[in-house]
N, CA, C, O and the ligand as a Tripos MOL2 file, in Angstrom:
@<TRIPOS>MOLECULE
protein
  273   271    69     0     0
PROTEIN
NO_CHARGES

@<TRIPOS>ATOM
      1 N           0.7140   -1.1600   -0.0380 N.3       1 MET1
      2 CA         -0.0080    0.1830    0.0740 C.3       1 MET1
      3 C           0.9460    1.2220   -0.0620 C.2       1 MET1
      4 O           2.0670    1.1830    0.4440 O.2       1 MET1
      5 N           0.4680    2.2120   -0.7900 N.am      2 ASN2
      6 CA          1.0190    3.4450   -0.7420 C.3       2 ASN2
      7 C           0.0090    4.5780   -0.3180 C.2       2 ASN2
      8 O          -1.1390    4.2950    0.0240 O.2       2 ASN2
      9 N           0.4550    5.8040   -0.3520 N.am      3 ASN3
     10 CA         -0.3730    6.8780    0.1400 C.3       3 ASN3
     11 C          -1.2070    7.5530   -1.0850 C.2       3 ASN3
     12 O          -1.8590    8.5830   -0.9110 O.2       3 ASN3
     13 N          -1.1420    6.9880   -2.1500 N.am      4 GLU4
     14 CA         -1.7740    7.7320   -3.4560 C.3       4 GLU4
     15 C          -3.2420    8.0740   -3.1210 C.2       4 GLU4
     16 O          -3.7640    8.9920   -3.7540 O.2       4 GLU4
     17 N          -4.0050    7.3700   -2.1130 N.am      5 ASN5
     18 CA         -5.3850    7.6590   -1.9400 C.3       5 ASN5
     19 C          -5.6390    8.3530   -0.6950 C.2       5 ASN5
     20 O          -6.7660    8.3300   -0.2010 O.2       5 ASN5
     21 N          -4.6420    8.9900   -0.1310 N.am      6 THR6
     22 CA         -4.8540    9.7660    1.1130 C.3       6 THR6
     23 C          -4.5150   11.3910    0.7210 C.2       6 THR6
     24 O          -3.6760   11.7820   -0.0910 O.2       6 THR6
     25 N          -5.2650   12.0610    1.4030 N.am      7 PHE7
     26 CA         -5.2090   13.5630    1.0720 C.3       7 PHE7
     27 C          -5.0930   14.3410    2.3430 C.2       7 PHE7
     28 O          -5.3430   13.9220    3.4730 O.2       7 PHE7
     29 N          -4.6710   15.5520    1.9960 N.am      8 HIS8
     30 CA         -4.4400   16.5700    3.1830 C.3       8 HIS8
     31 C          -5.6110   17.4830    3.2550 C.2       8 HIS8
     32 O          -6.3800   17.5710    2.2980 O.2       8 HIS8
     33 N          -5.8040   18.2630    4.4990 N.am      9 LYS9
     34 CA         -6.7620   19.2920    4.3880 C.3       9 LYS9
     35 C          -6.2190   20.2710    3.5680 C.2       9 LYS9
     36 O          -5.0170   20.5320    3.6200 O.2       9 LYS9
     37 N          -7.1490   20.9640    2.6520 N.am     10 GLY10
     38 CA         -6.7570   21.9820    1.6690 C.3      10 GLY10
     39 C          -6.4240   21.4320    0.3960 C.2      10 GLY10
     40 O          -6.2850   22.2560   -0.5080 O.2      10 GLY10
     41 N          -6.2550   20.1510    0.1020 N.am     11 ASP11
     42 CA         -5.9000   19.5800   -1.2060 C.3      11 ASP11
     43 C          -7.3320   19.6320   -1.9350 C.2      11 ASP11
     44 O          -8.3880   19.5600   -1.3060 O.2      11 ASP11
     45 N          -7.2500   19.7660   -3.3440 N.am     12 ALA12
     46 CA         -8.3810   19.7000   -4.0910 C.3      12 ALA12
     47 C          -8.7610   18.4570   -4.3120 C.2      12 ALA12
     48 O          -7.9350   17.5480   -4.4040 O.2      12 ALA12
     49 N         -10.0760   18.2660   -4.4240 N.am     13 VAL13
     50 CA        -10.6360   16.8870   -4.6350 C.3      13 VAL13
     51 C         -10.6750   16.6280   -6.0500 C.2      13 VAL13
     52 O         -11.4250   17.2930   -6.7650 O.2      13 VAL13
     53 N          -9.9360   15.7210   -6.5230 N.am     14 SER14
     54 CA         -9.8160   15.2550   -7.9450 C.3      14 SER14
     55 C         -10.8150   14.0860   -8.2390 C.2      14 SER14
     56 O         -11.0450   13.7320   -9.3960 O.2      14 SER14
     57 N         -11.3440   13.5540   -7.2510 N.am     15 GLU15
     58 CA        -12.2850   12.4760   -7.6430 C.3      15 GLU15
     59 C         -13.4100   12.4340   -6.5390 C.2      15 GLU15
     60 O         -13.2190   12.2540   -5.3360 O.2      15 GLU15
     61 N         -14.5970   12.6310   -7.1620 N.am     16 GLU16
     62 CA        -15.6690   12.7060   -6.2100 C.3      16 GLU16
     63 C         -15.9450   11.4010   -5.6110 C.2      16 GLU16
     64 O         -15.7270   10.3960   -6.2880 O.2      16 GLU16
     65 N         -16.3980   11.2970   -4.4230 N.am     17 GLY17
     66 CA        -16.6040   10.1860   -3.6830 C.3      17 GLY17
     67 C         -16.6040   10.1800   -2.1710 C.2      17 GLY17
     68 O         -16.6200   11.3080   -1.6800 O.2      17 GLY17
     69 N         -16.5900    9.2020   -1.3500 N.am     18 ASP18
     70 CA        -16.6930    9.1630    0.0370 C.3      18 ASP18
     71 C         -15.2760    9.0330    0.4680 C.2      18 ASP18
     72 O         -14.4500    8.3630   -0.1520 O.2      18 ASP18
     73 N         -15.0380    9.6720    1.5100 N.am     19 TYR19
     74 CA        -13.5930    9.5320    2.0600 C.3      19 TYR19
     75 C         -13.6750    9.3560    3.5310 C.2      19 TYR19
     76 O         -14.6830    9.7500    4.1170 O.2      19 TYR19
     77 N         -12.7120    8.8030    4.1650 N.am     20 ILE20
     78 CA        -12.7960    8.3290    5.5830 C.3      20 ILE20
     79 C         -11.6600    9.2000    6.2440 C.2      20 ILE20
     80 O         -10.5640    9.3590    5.7050 O.2      20 ILE20
     81 N         -12.0080    9.7460    7.4470 N.am     21 CYS21
     82 CA        -10.9690   10.3640    8.2320 C.3      21 CYS21
     83 C         -10.0800    9.3720    8.8960 C.2      21 CYS21
     84 O         -10.5210    8.5010    9.6460 O.2      21 CYS21
     85 N          -8.8640    9.5140    8.6180 N.am     22 VAL22
     86 CA         -7.9540    8.4870    8.9510 C.3      22 VAL22
     87 C          -7.8460    8.3310   10.5590 C.2      22 VAL22
     88 O          -7.8390    7.2180   11.0850 O.2      22 VAL22
     89 N          -7.7640    9.5080   11.2810 N.am     23 PRO23
     90 CA         -7.6710    9.2800   12.7900 C.3      23 PRO23
     91 C          -9.0490    8.7120   13.3920 C.2      23 PRO23
     92 O          -8.9880    7.8850   14.3010 O.2      23 PRO23
     93 N         -10.2120    9.1150   12.9290 N.am     24 CYS24
     94 CA        -11.4380    8.5160   13.7400 C.3      24 CYS24
     95 C         -12.3910    7.7430   13.0090 C.2      24 CYS24
     96 O         -13.3230    7.1600   13.5630 O.2      24 CYS24
     97 N         -12.1550    7.7200   11.6280 N.am     25 GLY25
     98 CA        -13.0740    6.7840   10.7970 C.3      25 GLY25
     99 C         -14.4370    7.4840   10.3440 C.2      25 GLY25
    100 O         -15.3430    6.8380    9.8170 O.2      25 GLY25
    101 N         -14.5090    8.9020   10.6000 N.am     26 TYR26
    102 CA        -15.6540    9.4840   10.1110 C.3      26 TYR26
    103 C         -15.6940    9.4930    8.5810 C.2      26 TYR26
    104 O         -14.6570    9.5820    7.9230 O.2      26 TYR26
    105 N         -16.8820    9.4010    8.0370 N.am     27 GLN27
    106 CA        -16.9890    9.2920    6.6230 C.3      27 GLN27
    107 C         -17.7040   10.5600    6.0380 C.2      27 GLN27
    108 O         -18.7230   10.9750    6.5900 O.2      27 GLN27
    109 N         -17.2160   11.1490    4.9880 N.am     28 LYS28
    110 CA        -17.5760   12.3220    4.4010 C.3      28 LYS28
    111 C         -17.4490   12.3940    2.7420 C.2      28 LYS28
    112 O         -16.4410   12.0410    2.1310 O.2      28 LYS28
    113 N         -18.6600   12.9150    2.1290 N.am     29 HIS29
    114 CA        -18.5650   13.0110    0.7650 C.3      29 HIS29
    115 C         -17.8890   14.2720    0.3080 C.2      29 HIS29
    116 O         -18.1180   15.3670    0.8220 O.2      29 HIS29
    117 N         -17.0340   14.0670   -0.6950 N.am     30 PHE30
    118 CA        -16.5110   15.3700   -1.2960 C.3      30 PHE30
    119 C         -16.7260   15.1510   -2.8340 C.2      30 PHE30
    120 O         -16.6780   14.0730   -3.4260 O.2      30 PHE30
    121 N         -16.9830   16.4570   -3.3880 N.am     31 LYS31
    122 CA        -17.2470   16.5280   -4.7310 C.3      31 LYS31
    123 C         -15.9800   17.0540   -5.5320 C.2      31 LYS31
    124 O         -15.0790   17.6300   -4.9240 O.2      31 LYS31
    125 N         -15.9260   16.8600   -6.8290 N.am     32 ASN32
    126 CA        -14.9640   17.4210   -7.7430 C.3      32 ASN32
    127 C         -14.9910   18.7800   -7.5680 C.2      32 ASN32
    128 O         -16.0810   19.3480   -7.5050 O.2      32 ASN32
    129 N         -13.7360   19.5290   -7.4610 N.am     33 GLY33
    130 CA        -13.7190   20.9960   -7.3010 C.3      33 GLY33
    131 C         -13.6140   21.4310   -5.8880 C.2      33 GLY33
    132 O         -13.0450   22.4940   -5.6380 O.2      33 GLY33
    133 N         -14.1680   20.6260   -4.8450 N.am     34 ASP34
    134 CA        -14.1680   20.9640   -3.5630 C.3      34 ASP34
    135 C         -12.5640   20.8860   -3.0320 C.2      34 ASP34
    136 O         -11.6470   20.4000   -3.6940 O.2      34 ASP34
    137 N         -12.4420   21.4640   -1.7190 N.am     35 ALA35
    138 CA        -11.2120   21.1490   -1.1770 C.3      35 ALA35
    139 C         -11.5180   20.3780    0.1890 C.2      35 ALA35
    140 O         -12.4650   20.6120    0.9400 O.2      35 ALA35
    141 N         -10.5930   19.4790    0.3480 N.am     36 PHE36
    142 CA        -10.7290   18.7010    1.7060 C.3      36 PHE36
    143 C         -10.5470   19.6580    2.7680 C.2      36 PHE36
    144 O          -9.6660   20.5170    2.7930 O.2      36 PHE36
    145 N         -11.6020   19.4230    3.8110 N.am     37 THR37
    146 CA        -11.7680   20.2250    4.9660 C.3      37 THR37
    147 C         -11.2080   19.4670    6.1540 C.2      37 THR37
    148 O         -10.7780   18.3180    6.0470 O.2      37 THR37
    149 N         -11.2300   20.1800    7.3390 N.am     38 GLU38
    150 CA        -10.9170   19.4670    8.5480 C.3      38 GLU38
    151 C         -12.1000   18.5090    8.8990 C.2      38 GLU38
    152 O         -13.2300   18.7550    8.4790 O.2      38 GLU38
    153 N         -11.8470   17.4680    9.6330 N.am     39 CYS39
    154 CA        -12.9580   16.6150    9.9890 C.3      39 CYS39
    155 C         -13.9380   17.1980   10.9980 C.2      39 CYS39
    156 O         -13.5920   17.6900   12.0720 O.2      39 CYS39
    157 N         -15.2490   17.0950   10.5390 N.am     40 THR40
    158 CA        -16.1540   17.6310   11.5160 C.3      40 THR40
    159 C         -16.4750   16.9340   12.5770 C.2      40 THR40
    160 O         -17.2030   17.4290   13.4370 O.2      40 THR40
    161 N         -15.9520   15.5990   12.6920 N.am     41 SER41
    162 CA        -16.3280   14.6480   13.8500 C.3      41 SER41
    163 C         -15.2120   14.8270   15.0440 C.2      41 SER41
    164 O         -15.5050   15.0460   16.2200 O.2      41 SER41
    165 N         -13.8810   14.6930   14.5260 N.am     42 CYS42
    166 CA        -12.8690   14.7010   15.4560 C.3      42 CYS42
    167 C         -12.0140   15.8220   15.4040 C.2      42 CYS42
    168 O         -11.0460   15.9200   16.1580 O.2      42 CYS42
    169 N         -12.3640   16.8260   14.4110 N.am     43 LEU43
    170 CA        -11.6930   17.9970   14.1790 C.3      43 LEU43
    171 C         -10.2590   17.9530   14.0530 C.2      43 LEU43
    172 O          -9.5490   18.9040   14.3810 O.2      43 LEU43
    173 N          -9.7560   16.7220   13.5200 N.am     44 ALA44
    174 CA         -8.5120   16.7260   12.9660 C.3      44 ALA44
    175 C          -8.1340   17.8400   12.0020 C.2      44 ALA44
    176 O          -8.9410   18.2300   11.1580 O.2      44 ALA44
    177 N          -6.8650   18.3760   12.1230 N.am     45 GLY45
    178 CA         -6.6070   19.4270   11.3230 C.3      45 GLY45
    179 C          -6.9330   20.8130   11.8700 C.2      45 GLY45
    180 O          -6.5920   21.7970   11.2130 O.2      45 GLY45
    181 N          -7.5010   20.9380   12.9020 N.am     46 THR46
    182 CA         -7.8230   22.1750   13.5280 C.3      46 THR46
    183 C          -7.1000   22.1970   14.9530 C.2      46 THR46
    184 O          -6.6370   21.1690   15.4470 O.2      46 THR46
    185 N          -7.0390   23.4620   15.5850 N.am     47 GLU47
    186 CA         -6.4610   23.3510   16.8370 C.3      47 GLU47
    187 C          -7.1110   22.9540   17.8240 C.2      47 GLU47
    188 O          -6.6380   23.0290   18.9580 O.2      47 GLU47
    189 N          -8.3740   22.4350   17.5620 N.am     48 LYS48
    190 CA         -9.2440   21.8420   18.5420 C.3      48 LYS48
    191 C          -9.1020   20.2990   18.4680 C.2      48 LYS48
    192 O          -9.6210   19.5630   19.3070 O.2      48 LYS48
    193 N          -8.3350   19.8260   17.3660 N.am     49 GLY49
    194 CA         -8.2710   18.4110   17.3750 C.3      49 GLY49
    195 C          -7.0120   17.7900   18.0050 C.2      49 GLY49
    196 O          -6.3720   18.4090   18.8550 O.2      49 GLY49
    197 N          -6.6930   16.6720   17.6190 N.am     50 HIS50
    198 CA         -5.6560   15.8400   18.3750 C.3      50 HIS50
    199 C          -4.4280   16.6760   18.5750 C.2      50 HIS50
    200 O          -4.0040   17.3050   17.6060 O.2      50 HIS50
    201 N          -3.8170   16.7480   19.7220 N.am     51 ASP51
    202 CA         -2.6810   17.5220   19.9610 C.3      51 ASP51
    203 C          -1.4770   16.9680   19.1560 C.2      51 ASP51
    204 O          -0.5260   17.6560   18.7850 O.2      51 ASP51
    205 N          -1.6280   15.6730   18.9360 N.am     52 ASP52
    206 CA         -0.3980   15.0450   18.0600 C.3      52 ASP52
    207 C          -0.8240   14.9560   16.6790 C.2      52 ASP52
    208 O          -0.2520   14.2200   15.8750 O.2      52 ASP52
    209 N          -1.8100   15.6840   16.3850 N.am     53 TYR53
    210 CA         -2.0700   15.6710   14.8460 C.3      53 TYR53
    211 C          -1.6760   16.9230   14.1470 C.2      53 TYR53
    212 O          -2.2770   17.9480   14.4680 O.2      53 TYR53
    213 N          -0.8710   16.9760   13.3550 N.am     54 VAL54
    214 CA         -0.2740   18.2270   12.7080 C.3      54 VAL54
    215 C          -0.6140   18.4020   11.3770 C.2      54 VAL54
    216 O          -0.8290   17.4150   10.6750 O.2      54 VAL54
    217 N          -0.6980   19.6240   10.9000 N.am     55 ASP55
    218 CA         -0.8060   19.9970    9.5630 C.3      55 ASP55
    219 C           0.0370   19.2800    8.5720 C.2      55 ASP55
    220 O           1.2390   19.1870    8.8220 O.2      55 ASP55
    221 N          -0.4470   18.7480    7.4550 N.am     56 GLY56
    222 CA          0.3880   18.1580    6.5420 C.3      56 GLY56
    223 C           0.2590   16.6090    6.6450 C.2      56 GLY56
    224 O           0.7380   15.9240    5.7420 O.2      56 GLY56
    225 N          -0.3190   16.0700    7.6250 N.am     57 THR57
    226 CA         -0.4170   14.6860    7.7930 C.3      57 THR57
    227 C          -1.6330   14.1030    7.0640 C.2      57 THR57
    228 O          -2.6930   14.7280    7.1150 O.2      57 THR57
    229 N          -1.5610   13.0630    6.4560 N.am     58 GLU58
    230 CA         -2.6470   12.4780    5.6790 C.3      58 GLU58
    231 C          -3.7900   12.4420    6.5420 C.2      58 GLU58
    232 O          -3.6700   12.0400    7.7000 O.2      58 GLU58
    233 N          -5.0680   12.8890    6.0050 N.am     59 LEU59
    234 CA         -6.2260   13.0540    6.7880 C.3      59 LEU59
    235 C          -7.4190   12.1350    6.2290 C.2      59 LEU59
    236 O          -8.0020   11.2790    6.8950 O.2      59 LEU59
    237 N          -7.6730   12.4560    4.9200 N.am     60 TRP60
    238 CA         -8.6720   11.7090    4.3540 C.3      60 TRP60
    239 C          -8.2440   10.6810    3.3640 C.2      60 TRP60
    240 O          -7.4620   10.8980    2.4380 O.2      60 TRP60
    241 N          -8.8420    9.5020    3.6440 N.am     61 GLU61
    242 CA         -8.6510    8.2950    2.7500 C.3      61 GLU61
    243 C          -9.6730    8.0880    1.8340 C.2      61 GLU61
    244 O         -10.8210    8.2330    2.2560 O.2      61 GLU61
    245 N          -9.5040    7.7780    0.6590 N.am     62 LYS62
    246 CA        -10.6550    7.4510   -0.4130 C.3      62 LYS62
    247 C         -11.1910    6.0770   -0.0090 C.2      62 LYS62
    248 O         -10.4480    5.1770    0.3830 O.2      62 LYS62
    249 N         -12.5630    5.9570   -0.1280 N.am     63 VAL63
    250 CA        -13.1950    4.7320   -0.0100 C.3      63 VAL63
    251 C         -13.2580    4.0580   -1.1820 C.2      63 VAL63
    252 O         -13.7890    4.5770   -2.1640 O.2      63 VAL63
    253 N         -12.7620    2.9110   -1.2160 N.am     64 GLN64
    254 CA        -12.8290    2.1570   -2.3580 C.3      64 GLN64
    255 C         -14.0980    1.2930   -2.5710 C.2      64 GLN64
    256 O         -14.4210    0.4170   -1.7690 O.2      64 GLN64
    257 N         -14.8680    1.6110   -3.8000 N.am     65 SER65
    258 CA        -16.1510    1.0360   -3.8690 C.3      65 SER65
    259 C         -15.8120   -0.3920   -4.3060 C.2      65 SER65
    260 O         -14.8940   -0.7080   -5.0620 O.2      65 SER65
    261 N         -16.7190   -1.2310   -3.6960 N.am     66 SER66
    262 CA        -16.5740   -2.7300   -3.7910 C.3      66 SER66
    263 C         -16.9210   -3.1220   -5.2760 C.2      66 SER66
    264 O         -16.5640   -4.2270   -5.6870 O.2      66 SER66
    265 N         -17.5720   -2.2950   -6.0540 N.am     67 GLY67
    266 CA        -18.2520   -2.6250   -7.3190 C.3      67 GLY67
    267 C         -17.1660   -2.7750   -8.4400 C.2      67 GLY67
    268 O         -17.4880   -3.2680   -9.5210 O.2      67 GLY67
    269 N         -16.0350   -2.4050   -8.2270 N.am     68 GLU68
    270 CA        -14.9450   -2.3380   -9.3330 C.3      68 GLU68
    271 C         -14.3650   -3.6520   -9.6830 C.2      68 GLU68
    272 O         -13.4910   -3.7300  -10.5460 O.2      68 GLU68
    273 ZN        -11.9330   12.5860   12.2680 Zn       69 ZN69
@<TRIPOS>BOND
     1     1     2 1
     2     2     3 1
     3     3     4 2
     4     3     5 am
     5     5     6 1
     6     6     7 1
     7     7     8 2
     8     7     9 am
     9     9    10 1
    10    10    11 1
    11    11    12 2
    12    11    13 am
    13    13    14 1
    14    14    15 1
    15    15    16 2
    16    15    17 am
    17    17    18 1
    18    18    19 1
    19    19    20 2
    20    19    21 am
    21    21    22 1
    22    22    23 1
    23    23    24 2
    24    23    25 am
    25    25    26 1
    26    26    27 1
    27    27    28 2
    28    27    29 am
    29    29    30 1
    30    30    31 1
    31    31    32 2
    32    31    33 am
    33    33    34 1
    34    34    35 1
    35    35    36 2
    36    35    37 am
    37    37    38 1
    38    38    39 1
    39    39    40 2
    40    39    41 am
    41    41    42 1
    42    42    43 1
    43    43    44 2
    44    43    45 am
    45    45    46 1
    46    46    47 1
    47    47    48 2
    48    47    49 am
    49    49    50 1
    50    50    51 1
    51    51    52 2
    52    51    53 am
    53    53    54 1
    54    54    55 1
    55    55    56 2
    56    55    57 am
    57    57    58 1
    58    58    59 1
    59    59    60 2
    60    59    61 am
    61    61    62 1
    62    62    63 1
    63    63    64 2
    64    63    65 am
    65    65    66 1
    66    66    67 1
    67    67    68 2
    68    67    69 am
    69    69    70 1
    70    70    71 1
    71    71    72 2
    72    71    73 am
    73    73    74 1
    74    74    75 1
    75    75    76 2
    76    75    77 am
    77    77    78 1
    78    78    79 1
    79    79    80 2
    80    79    81 am
    81    81    82 1
    82    82    83 1
    83    83    84 2
    84    83    85 am
    85    85    86 1
    86    86    87 1
    87    87    88 2
    88    87    89 am
    89    89    90 1
    90    90    91 1
    91    91    92 2
    92    91    93 am
    93    93    94 1
    94    94    95 1
    95    95    96 2
    96    95    97 am
    97    97    98 1
    98    98    99 1
    99    99   100 2
   100    99   101 am
   101   101   102 1
   102   102   103 1
   103   103   104 2
   104   103   105 am
   105   105   106 1
   106   106   107 1
   107   107   108 2
   108   107   109 am
   109   109   110 1
   110   110   111 1
   111   111   112 2
   112   111   113 am
   113   113   114 1
   114   114   115 1
   115   115   116 2
   116   115   117 am
   117   117   118 1
   118   118   119 1
   119   119   120 2
   120   119   121 am
   121   121   122 1
   122   122   123 1
   123   123   124 2
   124   123   125 am
   125   125   126 1
   126   126   127 1
   127   127   128 2
   128   127   129 am
   129   129   130 1
   130   130   131 1
   131   131   132 2
   132   131   133 am
   133   133   134 1
   134   134   135 1
   135   135   136 2
   136   135   137 am
   137   137   138 1
   138   138   139 1
   139   139   140 2
   140   139   141 am
   141   141   142 1
   142   142   143 1
   143   143   144 2
   144   143   145 am
   145   145   146 1
   146   146   147 1
   147   147   148 2
   148   147   149 am
   149   149   150 1
   150   150   151 1
   151   151   152 2
   152   151   153 am
   153   153   154 1
   154   154   155 1
   155   155   156 2
   156   155   157 am
   157   157   158 1
   158   158   159 1
   159   159   160 2
   160   159   161 am
   161   161   162 1
   162   162   163 1
   163   163   164 2
   164   163   165 am
   165   165   166 1
   166   166   167 1
   167   167   168 2
   168   167   169 am
   169   169   170 1
   170   170   171 1
   171   171   172 2
   172   171   173 am
   173   173   174 1
   174   174   175 1
   175   175   176 2
   176   175   177 am
   177   177   178 1
   178   178   179 1
   179   179   180 2
   180   179   181 am
   181   181   182 1
   182   182   183 1
   183   183   184 2
   184   183   185 am
   185   185   186 1
   186   186   187 1
   187   187   188 2
   188   187   189 am
   189   189   190 1
   190   190   191 1
   191   191   192 2
   192   191   193 am
   193   193   194 1
   194   194   195 1
   195   195   196 2
   196   195   197 am
   197   197   198 1
   198   198   199 1
   199   199   200 2
   200   199   201 am
   201   201   202 1
   202   202   203 1
   203   203   204 2
   204   203   205 am
   205   205   206 1
   206   206   207 1
   207   207   208 2
   208   207   209 am
   209   209   210 1
   210   210   211 1
   211   211   212 2
   212   211   213 am
   213   213   214 1
   214   214   215 1
   215   215   216 2
   216   215   217 am
   217   217   218 1
   218   218   219 1
   219   219   220 2
   220   219   221 am
   221   221   222 1
   222   222   223 1
   223   223   224 2
   224   223   225 am
   225   225   226 1
   226   226   227 1
   227   227   228 2
   228   227   229 am
   229   229   230 1
   230   230   231 1
   231   231   232 2
   232   231   233 am
   233   233   234 1
   234   234   235 1
   235   235   236 2
   236   235   237 am
   237   237   238 1
   238   238   239 1
   239   239   240 2
   240   239   241 am
   241   241   242 1
   242   242   243 1
   243   243   244 2
   244   243   245 am
   245   245   246 1
   246   246   247 1
   247   247   248 2
   248   247   249 am
   249   249   250 1
   250   250   251 1
   251   251   252 2
   252   251   253 am
   253   253   254 1
   254   254   255 1
   255   255   256 2
   256   255   257 am
   257   257   258 1
   258   258   259 1
   259   259   260 2
   260   259   261 am
   261   261   262 1
   262   262   263 1
   263   263   264 2
   264   263   265 am
   265   265   266 1
   266   266   267 1
   267   267   268 2
   268   267   269 am
   269   269   270 1
   270   270   271 1
   271   271   272 2
@<TRIPOS>SUBSTRUCTURE
     1 MET1         2 RESIDUE 1 A MET
     2 ASN2         6 RESIDUE 1 A ASN
     3 ASN3        10 RESIDUE 1 A ASN
     4 GLU4        14 RESIDUE 1 A GLU
     5 ASN5        18 RESIDUE 1 A ASN
     6 THR6        22 RESIDUE 1 A THR
     7 PHE7        26 RESIDUE 1 A PHE
     8 HIS8        30 RESIDUE 1 A HIS
     9 LYS9        34 RESIDUE 1 A LYS
    10 GLY10       38 RESIDUE 1 A GLY
    11 ASP11       42 RESIDUE 1 A ASP
    12 ALA12       46 RESIDUE 1 A ALA
    13 VAL13       50 RESIDUE 1 A VAL
    14 SER14       54 RESIDUE 1 A SER
    15 GLU15       58 RESIDUE 1 A GLU
    16 GLU16       62 RESIDUE 1 A GLU
    17 GLY17       66 RESIDUE 1 A GLY
    18 ASP18       70 RESIDUE 1 A ASP
    19 TYR19       74 RESIDUE 1 A TYR
    20 ILE20       78 RESIDUE 1 A ILE
    21 CYS21       82 RESIDUE 1 A CYS
    22 VAL22       86 RESIDUE 1 A VAL
    23 PRO23       90 RESIDUE 1 A PRO
    24 CYS24       94 RESIDUE 1 A CYS
    25 GLY25       98 RESIDUE 1 A GLY
    26 TYR26      102 RESIDUE 1 A TYR
    27 GLN27      106 RESIDUE 1 A GLN
    28 LYS28      110 RESIDUE 1 A LYS
    29 HIS29      114 RESIDUE 1 A HIS
    30 PHE30      118 RESIDUE 1 A PHE
    31 LYS31      122 RESIDUE 1 A LYS
    32 ASN32      126 RESIDUE 1 A ASN
    33 GLY33      130 RESIDUE 1 A GLY
    34 ASP34      134 RESIDUE 1 A ASP
    35 ALA35      138 RESIDUE 1 A ALA
    36 PHE36      142 RESIDUE 1 A PHE
    37 THR37      146 RESIDUE 1 A THR
    38 GLU38      150 RESIDUE 1 A GLU
    39 CYS39      154 RESIDUE 1 A CYS
    40 THR40      158 RESIDUE 1 A THR
    41 SER41      162 RESIDUE 1 A SER
    42 CYS42      166 RESIDUE 1 A CYS
    43 LEU43      170 RESIDUE 1 A LEU
    44 ALA44      174 RESIDUE 1 A ALA
    45 GLY45      178 RESIDUE 1 A GLY
    46 THR46      182 RESIDUE 1 A THR
    47 GLU47      186 RESIDUE 1 A GLU
    48 LYS48      190 RESIDUE 1 A LYS
    49 GLY49      194 RESIDUE 1 A GLY
    50 HIS50      198 RESIDUE 1 A HIS
    51 ASP51      202 RESIDUE 1 A ASP
    52 ASP52      206 RESIDUE 1 A ASP
    53 TYR53      210 RESIDUE 1 A TYR
    54 VAL54      214 RESIDUE 1 A VAL
    55 ASP55      218 RESIDUE 1 A ASP
    56 GLY56      222 RESIDUE 1 A GLY
    57 THR57      226 RESIDUE 1 A THR
    58 GLU58      230 RESIDUE 1 A GLU
    59 LEU59      234 RESIDUE 1 A LEU
    60 TRP60      238 RESIDUE 1 A TRP
    61 GLU61      242 RESIDUE 1 A GLU
    62 LYS62      246 RESIDUE 1 A LYS
    63 VAL63      250 RESIDUE 1 A VAL
    64 GLN64      254 RESIDUE 1 A GLN
    65 SER65      258 RESIDUE 1 A SER
    66 SER66      262 RESIDUE 1 A SER
    67 GLY67      266 RESIDUE 1 A GLY
    68 GLU68      270 RESIDUE 1 A GLU
    69 ZN69       273 GROUP 0 **** ****
C-alpha cells in the first residue's frame, strides 16, 4: 500500500466520492472541485483536534467502492 489515496486538508478533490477520516473513521462525501476540509467529527486538522495531529499529515482516505 502507498499513500496515493490519502489527502491533506486543503488539497483539491480530484475524484468525487466518499472519504474516511484516518484518525477517527468518520466518513464524508467530497465533490470534484471541492477542497478537503478538517474533520467535522474529531476536528483533526484544527487547533481543537488531536494535539499530536499536525498539519500536513494525511487526513482523508478514499473509500474504495466494492463494485470495481
Ligand atoms: Zn476525524
